[in-house]
N, C-alpha and C positions, 0 to 999 in steps of 0.2 A: 652683610646680610645675616638675618637672624637664623640661628641654628634651631634644631628640634629642642635642644636643652633650654634655649632662651625662651621658646614658646611655652614649655612646661613650667619654667620658673615664673613666667608672666601670669599663666593661668592659676598657679598656686597663689600668687599675690592677689589676683582678682577674687578668687574664692574667699581669702581671708578678709579682704575689704568688704565684700558683700555680707559676711557674717557679722563683722564688726559694725557695719552700718545698721544692720538689722537690730543688733543688741542696743545700740544707742537710740534708735528710733523707738523701739518698744518701751525701753526704760523711760523715755521722754513722755510717751503717751501715758505710761503708768504714773508718772509724777504729776501730770496734768489732772488725771483722775483723782489722785490722792489729795491734791490741793482743792479741787472743786468740791468734792464730797467729804473733805476733812476726814479721810480714812487712810491711815498709813499702810493698812494691809494690802491695799491696791498696788502700792508701789512695790512691796515685797513680792507679791504675786507676779507682777510684770517682770521683775528681775529673774525670778525663778523660771517663768514661762519662757522668756527670751533665751535663757541658757539651754533649757530643755529642747526647744524647737531648733536652736542652732546645731546641737548634736544630731537631732533628727535629720536636719537638712544635709548633714555631712554623711552620716552613716546609713540612712534609710531612704534617701530621696529616690533612689532607683526603684524601690518597692512601691513608693507612693505613685510614681509615674507609670509604672506597669499596671498598677491597679486602676488608675484613672483611664488608661488606654484599653483596659480589659484584654490585656495580652496574656498569653499562656505559653509556657516553656515547652519546647520540643526536644526530643532525644535524637541521636544519630539514626536510629532505625525508623523514625517517623518521616524523615525527609533526608535520605543519605546524600543526595546531590547538593542540597543547600548546606548541609553540615560540611561536606567536603570542600566546598568553595571557601567557606568561613575559615576552616582549618588550614587550608593552603595559604590563605592571605595572612592569617595570624603567624604562621611559621615564617613566611617571607618578611613580615614586619618584625619578627624576633620578640613575639609576646605570647602569653598564654591564650588559649582559645576561649573567646568569650562565650557566655551562655546565649542561646538563640531563642527568641520569642516570636510568636506569630500573632498578628492582630487580624481578627476576622472581618476585614474591611476590603471593599473592592477598588477603592482608590489606590493606585500605585504609590507607595511611599515607604520611608524607613527612617529610623533614628537609632542612635546609640546613647546609652546612659550608664550611670555608675560613677564611682569616684576615682578609680585607677584601673590599671591593666588587669589586676587580679580580681577585681570586682566589677567587670564590665559586662554589658548586655548589648546585643544587637537585636533590634526588633524590626520586622518587616511585615507588611500587609500581604494578604492573599492576592490582592490586585497586582502587587509588584511581581510576585512569583508567576502570575498567569500572563501578564501583559508585556513583560520584558523578556528578551532572548537571553541566552546564557552569558554572552559577553557583556550585555548591559547590566544584568543582575550582578555579575562579578564586579563591575566598575562602581556600582552603587554601594556594595558591601565594602569595597576598598576604601571608598570615601568615608564610611563610618568607622572602619578600622583606623584610618588616619586621625579621625577625631579622638578615638580612644588613646592612640599613641602619643598625641600631643597634649592630652589631658583637657581638651576642650569640654569633655563631658562632665568634668568636675564642676566647672562654672555653670554650664547649662542646667545640670541637674539641681545644683543648689538654688538657682534662681527660681525654679518651679515652686519649691516649697516656701521660700521666703516671701515671694510676691503674693502667694495665696494667703499667707498668714497676715501680712501687712494689710492686705485689702479686707480681710475679715475683721481685724482689730479696728481698722478705721471705720468700718460700717457699724460695729458695736458701739464705738465711741460716739458717732454721730447720733445714733438712736437714743443712746443714754442721755445725751445733752438735750435732745428734742423732748423726750419724756420728762426730764427734770424741769425743763423750762415751762412746758405746758401745764405741769402739775403744780407749779409754784404760783402763789398769790402775788408775790412781788417779783416782777419780771427783772432779772438781773442782767444788764448788758454784758456782763462777763461771759454768759452762756453764748450769746450771739458771736462775740469776738472769738471765743474758742472754737465755735462751730466753723466759722469762716477759716480760721487757722487750719483746722483739721481737714477741711475741704480742699485746702491748698496743698497740705503736706501729703495727704494720701496719694493723689495722682502723681505728685512730684516724686515721692519715694519709689513708687512703682516704675515710673519712667526712668529714673536714674538706674535702678536695678536692671531694667530691660536693656538700657543702652550699654550695659557692661558687656553685652554680647556684640562682638565686633563682626561686621560683614567680612572683614579680611579673613576671619576663621574659615568661612566657607570657600573662599579662593584658595586658602592654603590647603584645606582638606581635598579640594578638587585636584590640585597639583600633586599633593603627596599621594592621594589614591591612584592617580594616573601613573606615578612612578612605580607603584606596586604591580600594576597590571601591564604597564608599558603600552596602554591602549586608551589615550585621552579621547579619541573619537567615540569610543563605546560610551563613556560617561556623558559626552555631549549629547549623543543620541538618546540616552536614558533620561537626561534632564528635559529634553524637549518633549519626550513622550509623557513624562510625569507632569510637567507644568501645563501641557495642553489637554490632559485628560480631564473631563468635566465631571467625573463621578465624585459626589460629595462624600465627606468623611463624617459619618453619623456621630462619632465619639469625639469630635474635635473640641479642644479646650484651649482658650487663649493662653493659659499658663504653660502649656506644653508645645504649642505650635512652633516655637523657635527651635525645637529639637530636630524637627524633620528635615530631610535633605532639600525638600521644596515646601513652600508654605502650603499647608493643607486646606487653607481657605480658598474657595473658588469664587468669592464675591468680587465685584468690580472694585479695583483699588483706586481710592480717591488721592488727591494731592496730599491731604493730611496724613493718610495712611503711609504714603511713600516716605514721609519724613522719619517714621519710626519703624520701618520695615527692618527685620533682623536678617532677612535674606537679601542679597543683591539681586538685581534683575537677572533672569535666566539668560537673556540675550548677552549680557556682559560675561557671565560665566562660560557660556558656550564659546564666545569669541576668544576668551582667555585660553580655554582648553585647545582650541584649534591653532593657537600660536605656539603651543608647546612643541 
């Protein structure tokens, strides 16, 4: 059976792979640009840009995510009960107290972000604080603490920045090829071929990165969080409440949706969507919790 240290090492390797894959992908795109437009500066720019964004994804991904979510930090005197719950769970888990952020949304939900225990953040919506009782709230926070402890947050946070940059660069690449081709008197089939390649590579790259998030992480965090609270039924109850709540999340972003304890999207899930869901079905999670 995998230990906590095995999970931490696995997540470190995943984060390294994601950053390495991103570097190769962006440099490859830069090489195509430089070849097509006969401009070596483009390749140099791609190398420098990929290195810069790799450092950004590692050191500042939490800031990017919190800005995207429009979350704001609270202090102990702002919500003593919430702070006390997080503090007690952190002490039980043997880790520093993470920063606490509030998202002014009425959908009950929560996520954790950061790169390690010393730079961790727990963010909860106002809906979570209002719609869950104390036991359920503690269970959700314990789940997020478990993600921090096992370093799941490093992989999840890195993905947000890298997927966004890959999508942006692919879009720029496609538009550049289209404009170059439409402004050219001599239609070069190379432009069409490269356009097709980029159309295939862009979603493929994003999908590979997204699939680095394992559904098993949610099951592990559910189990580890329940060990902290000794109350798996409280988390099962919380998951049911969160998943069945129909309140939309106005600031939902596909790049950050995998971070939440339950998918913030309330749309009807198609068969195709199920293939690429980063969260396991709530029914499976609840059943697993009730077997603990």
